[in-house]
C-alpha angles and dihedrals in degrees: 000000000000122000094260092053091047092054093047090049091053090050090054100043108024113069091193091055093047090051091049092050092051094050094259131226115009096354118107114265113251120234091207122049109186122189109198118208093199133029127307113230117202110208133031099216122118091285095052092045091051091052092048092050094049090049092047090053088059093048094255118135122213140186117231118202115200124179094204128066096249144035119270092016092177090059096040101040109020109041131090122252100248095053117132128175107277092214129054114274095250088067093049102051121122118232120283097010130065131203119273110273090235092064116105122248091262107035121209120247090255091053090049091051090049088051091052091048089053089048091054092050093046094054095034092238112175113184121195101241125206092033113133112193110224098179144353122194137167122234108207094192092058099029094230139118114231113207118190117200134179119215130215093271094045097262111150119221125188119203126197117203141157092221131045121191115196107210102155088114139206094296105053099125131030115244110228111182123216108245122183110254098019091135091052097052108101099200125080117282110200134177115225088248085074097039117102105164142330097259094103090051096051110145093006133119108243128187113209113201113206130042102217124114092286095049093048093047093047088054090053091048091050090052090052088055093050095253123137109237131189121194123218110218112184101162139036113275137189114230113191131178112257089234134029125193090353092304129100110265091230094050092047090050093051091050094048092049089063089065109023138044118263096250091054091051090048091053090050093050092049093048093052091043090053089052095047101035104023126224105331091192088075089066098046097267104121118190122234120248091245119070119253096258095042090049091050092047095048103035106014093240109150120218118236114254104210117230097175106303095107091061089054090051091050093052093045099251089119119041120208114224133186126241120306120255099184144333126238132186097285104357146059125224115209129209091255089065097253122124131202135183120246134179097206143005127219116198110214088176099133135227140283139212118264097198097114090059094065112012110087097207129104105187111062100034126050116239090214103059104004094240128124110274091226112074124230129322093025102047098085099084133052134167130296097020097311118144138176128208125179099027099102098103084230101098126231093334091063092043091053091053091051093046091057092048092049094051091048092049095049090047089053091049092051092047093051092048091050091051092049093049090049092057 
């Protein structure tokens, strides 16, 4: 009997199973009970699409649940216009299908979205859009994951599957910090997920909070729209040139790591950066004690790859400011006691995982940050058919590696079950 038939048989003959499928007890009865023969994938971003494609290549169907109305909603709905891939395209390809050769080294966000749309068509991936997963829990008695999802019109659907792939990613929810006086500030306060370009800020004084890649690039975009940005830098940060010696800094780093230890490569990167960019400390950008690769490996903090913002900082177009103490109606007071007037604030404060809010499981994922407890490369697999893709802190390259492992593991499980049922 195939998996679908087994689930239907349990629904007919096992009262416990039927109760579980319908929500049971005090939970609302579902109109749609959906047994899934293959895995359920939560999230239709690049990671979820990669997992679905790798499974499809092995003849395994899957169901993708996506809360938005499109694939890659972060890219399509929550990124600024000037965004390009920060790494060369060969490090950002999904499994089994490369970028078009005509694409530039650093594709635009629109080119990347077109690539993902082509990927979906090529592998006939058909996510179920408008499905917000409220909970997912494993029933040890039955050996199934039960995933409860709410559709756009409020219809509740309950899925039963042997395998659950968590692909909601590292950037599921915008992080909006609590700053004293936020309610008093009379100008707009906007997270970068709502920032498109600097046109609406033309001629205005804008404070950008956060000095990662997004914060630095938003400052550059504001300059290009004749705004006057200031950048809040609370912590030490590594700023590296996007390219060194005519090669992408990331690609050069990966090549050097094949031959030399990480600390040696870090010293080399910092030496070349000092030669190409100068001493960033002079401009308020202090470097961490750990090298850029060691810091990324230990704490997941990505170095900034400069695309022109540093030159604007050097010439005074972008001012570097310390941490914020409080906001007032038209001004910001900093921790050094100084205060300045601003017309608007952009929060480049990043995103966080939302896995703890819906996944009822306390072993594989941390309740604190919503990431797998096991670091890369061991965080892709949990117990009882639970998998994670897109939580490596290594971008699409790490997600692609995990997607391949997941497809291979599920294929092995299905093969072993078939062999056992045969004998």
